[in-house]
C-alpha positions as CSV (number, residue, x, y, z in Angstrom):
1,M,0.0,0.0,0.0
2,M,1.3,3.5,-0.9
3,T,2.0,5.6,2.1
4,E,1.3,9.3,2.4
5,A,5.0,9.9,2.1
6,D,5.1,7.9,-1.1
7,K,2.2,10.0,-2.5
8,A,3.9,13.2,-1.5
9,M,7.1,12.3,-3.4
10,M,5.1,11.1,-6.4
11,K,3.3,14.5,-6.4
12,I,6.7,16.3,-6.4
13,D,8.1,14.1,-9.2
14,N,5.1,14.6,-11.3
15,S,5.2,18.4,-10.9
16,I,8.6,18.7,-12.7
17,T,7.2,17.1,-15.8
18,A,3.7,18.6,-15.7
19,A,2.6,20.1,-19.0
20,G,0.6,23.3,-19.3
21,I,1.3,24.3,-15.7
22,S,3.2,27.5,-15.0
23,I,6.5,27.4,-13.1
24,T,4.9,29.3,-10.2
25,E,2.0,26.8,-10.0
26,Q,4.5,24.0,-9.9
27,M,6.5,25.8,-7.2
28,L,3.3,26.2,-5.2
29,Q,2.7,22.4,-5.4
30,T,6.2,21.4,-4.2
31,R,6.3,24.4,-1.7
32,I,10.1,24.4,-1.2
33,I,12.8,26.6,-2.8
34,A,16.4,25.8,-1.7
35,I,18.6,28.9,-1.4
36,F,22.2,28.5,-2.3
37,R,24.5,31.3,-1.2
38,G,28.3,31.2,-1.1
39,F,28.8,27.6,-2.3
40,T,30.9,27.1,-5.4
41,G,32.7,24.5,-7.5
42,E,32.3,20.8,-6.8
43,A,30.9,21.3,-3.4
44,A,28.0,23.3,-4.8
45,D,27.4,20.7,-7.5
46,L,27.4,17.8,-5.0
47,A,25.1,19.7,-2.7
48,G,22.7,20.5,-5.5
49,E,22.7,16.8,-6.5
50,A,22.0,15.8,-2.9
51,L,19.0,18.2,-2.6
52,V,17.5,17.0,-5.9
53,T,18.0,13.4,-4.7
54,G,16.1,14.3,-1.5
55,G,13.2,15.7,-3.5
56,V,13.9,19.4,-3.8
57,R,12.7,20.6,-7.2
58,F,13.4,24.4,-7.0
59,M,16.9,25.7,-6.4
60,E,17.9,29.4,-6.2
61,V,21.5,30.4,-6.7
62,T,21.9,33.9,-5.3
63,M,23.5,36.4,-7.6
64,N,26.0,37.6,-4.8
65,T,27.5,34.1,-4.9
66,E,30.9,34.0,-6.6
67,G,30.4,32.7,-10.2
68,A,26.6,32.6,-9.8
69,A,25.9,32.9,-13.5
70,K,28.3,30.0,-14.3
71,I,26.6,27.8,-11.6
72,I,23.1,28.6,-12.9
73,H,24.2,27.8,-16.5
74,R,25.9,24.6,-15.5
75,W,22.9,23.5,-13.3
76,R,20.4,24.1,-16.1
77,E,22.1,21.3,-18.0
78,R,22.9,19.1,-15.1
79,F,19.5,19.1,-13.5
80,D,17.4,19.5,-16.7
81,G,14.1,17.7,-16.2
82,R,14.8,17.1,-12.6
83,A,14.7,20.6,-11.0
84,Y,14.2,24.2,-11.9
85,I,17.1,26.5,-11.4
86,G,16.6,30.2,-10.7
87,A,18.5,33.3,-9.7
88,G,18.2,34.8,-6.2
89,T,19.1,38.2,-4.8
90,V,18.2,39.8,-8.1
91,T,18.2,43.3,-6.7
92,D,18.2,45.5,-9.8
93,L,17.9,45.5,-13.6
94,D,21.6,44.8,-14.2
95,E,21.4,41.6,-12.2
96,A,18.2,40.6,-13.9
97,R,19.9,40.9,-17.3
98,E,22.8,38.8,-16.1
99,A,20.4,36.2,-14.6
100,F,18.4,36.0,-17.8
101,A,21.5,35.7,-19.9
102,C,22.7,32.6,-18.0
103,G,19.4,30.9,-18.2
104,A,17.7,31.4,-14.9
105,Q,14.2,30.0,-15.0
106,F,12.8,32.3,-12.3
107,F,14.0,35.3,-10.4
108,I,13.7,35.9,-6.6
109,S,14.6,39.2,-4.9
110,P,15.0,40.4,-1.3
111,N,13.4,43.7,-2.4
112,L,10.7,45.1,-4.6
113,D,12.0,46.6,-7.9
114,E,9.3,47.1,-10.5
115,E,11.8,47.3,-13.3
116,V,13.0,43.8,-12.5
117,I,9.4,42.5,-12.6
118,S,8.7,44.2,-15.9
119,F,12.0,42.9,-17.4
120,A,11.1,39.4,-16.3
121,A,7.5,39.5,-17.4
122,E,8.4,40.7,-20.9
123,R,10.7,37.7,-21.3
124,G,8.3,35.1,-19.8
125,V,10.2,34.6,-16.6
126,D,8.3,34.4,-13.4
127,V,9.6,36.7,-10.6
128,W,8.9,36.5,-6.9
129,P,10.0,39.7,-5.3
130,G,10.8,40.4,-1.7
131,V,8.1,42.4,0.2
132,L,7.1,43.0,3.8
133,T,4.2,45.4,4.1
134,P,0.7,45.1,2.6
135,T,1.5,48.1,0.4
136,E,4.5,46.3,-1.1
137,I,2.6,43.1,-1.6
138,V,-0.1,44.8,-3.6
139,R,2.4,46.9,-5.6
140,A,4.3,43.7,-6.5
141,W,1.2,41.9,-7.5
142,K,-0.1,44.8,-9.7
143,A,3.4,45.0,-11.3
144,G,3.1,41.4,-12.5
145,A,4.7,39.3,-9.7
146,K,3.3,35.8,-9.7
147,A,4.0,35.3,-6.0
148,V,5.7,37.3,-3.3
149,K,8.6,36.5,-1.0
150,L,7.7,37.7,2.5
151,F,11.1,38.5,4.0
152,P,12.4,38.5,6.7
153,I,9.5,36.6,8.2
154,G,11.6,35.0,11.0
155,T,11.6,38.2,13.1
156,L,7.8,38.6,12.7
157,G,6.5,35.0,13.0
158,S,3.6,33.1,11.6
159,D,1.0,35.5,13.2
160,Y,2.1,38.2,10.8
161,I,1.2,36.0,7.8
162,R,-2.2,35.2,9.4
163,E,-3.0,38.9,9.7
164,I,-1.7,39.7,6.2
165,R,-3.9,36.8,4.8
166,G,-7.1,38.5,6.0
167,P,-7.3,41.1,3.2
168,L,-4.8,39.5,0.8
169,Q,-5.9,35.9,0.5
170,H,-5.4,35.8,-3.3
171,I,-1.7,36.5,-3.4
172,P,0.7,33.5,-3.0
173,I,3.2,34.1,-0.2
174,I,6.7,32.5,0.0
175,A,7.7,32.7,3.7
176,T,11.5,33.2,3.9
177,G,13.7,33.4,6.9
178,G,13.5,31.4,10.2
179,V,11.4,28.5,8.9
180,D,12.4,25.0,10.0
181,M,10.8,21.6,10.4
182,N,9.6,22.5,13.9
183,N,7.6,25.5,12.9
184,V,6.6,24.9,9.3
185,A,3.2,23.6,10.3
186,D,2.5,26.9,12.0
187,Y,3.4,28.9,8.9
188,L,1.2,26.6,6.7
189,K,-1.8,27.1,9.1
190,A,-1.2,30.8,9.0
191,G,-1.4,30.9,5.2
192,A,2.1,30.5,3.8
193,S,2.0,29.1,0.3
194,A,5.6,28.0,0.0
195,F,9.0,28.4,1.7
196,G,12.4,29.9,0.8
197,L,14.9,27.8,2.8
198,G,18.5,28.6,3.3
199,S,20.7,27.2,6.1
200,K,17.8,25.2,7.7
201,L,17.7,23.1,4.5
202,V,21.1,23.7,2.8
203,R,23.1,22.6,5.8
204,T,26.6,24.3,5.8
205,D,28.0,21.7,8.1
206,Y,27.1,18.8,5.9
207,I,28.5,20.5,2.8
208,Q,31.8,21.6,4.5
209,E,32.3,18.0,5.8
210,G,31.4,16.4,2.5
211,Q,28.4,14.6,4.1
212,F,26.2,14.7,1.0
213,E,24.3,11.5,1.7
214,Q,23.2,13.0,5.0
215,L,22.3,16.2,3.2
216,A,20.1,14.2,0.8
217,Q,18.4,12.5,3.7
218,H,17.9,15.8,5.5
219,A,16.3,17.2,2.4
220,Q,14.0,14.3,2.0
221,R,12.8,14.6,5.6
222,F,12.2,18.3,5.1
223,V,10.3,17.8,1.8
224,L,8.1,15.1,3.3
225,T,7.5,17.1,6.5
226,V,6.2,20.1,4.4
227,Q,4.0,17.9,2.2
228,E,2.6,16.0,5.1
229,K,1.8,19.1,7.1
230,A,0.3,20.7,4.0
231,L,-2.0,17.7,3.6
232,E,-3.0,17.9,7.2
233,N,-3.8,21.5,6.7
234,G,-6.1,20.7,3.8
């Protein structure tokens, strides 16, 4: 008999090959975006492979990582059909141009820059900008963002999302900062649609020590926890 965990992993695997579904819709099904910052070379490649093995289907390489454009370009080929590779920390138009040129499949920003949103929209790239206030959320949505990155949410907690959700139920929210396996259920109940996960998922200690099998296992636990809590939340 297929367990709930098996069903969750099948849902994740199906999402990467789904036809006619936008990249944002697929992200909202899998709910996790891994944030890679500061990892380069073979260590980055092996870490990326471990996360994909663990079920992560969206990976963001931040543009302030050394050689980010080369990593994105390389990963587009390496993980083709297995994961989507995007650019993070896209703070302005110049970085958006660089991210597009190297093949980033989505853009994520810590800030709201409407020029970046317009640039991406004109080229068919989904962009999820960083916002904090209701005013910024609505501005981003009206500018063409397909979802918003609520950042930094760790200092505000899940109650902030619950309050934001009252008037803004229609806008997908990616909670970023301070989310872990112990509190992810609280954020889902509060109305978070997905999660941007840095060190809580992309474990620096495992990468530095070359423990990539452990990283893959950790990723799988995180992926299954999010999917199971989402199912419980309805």
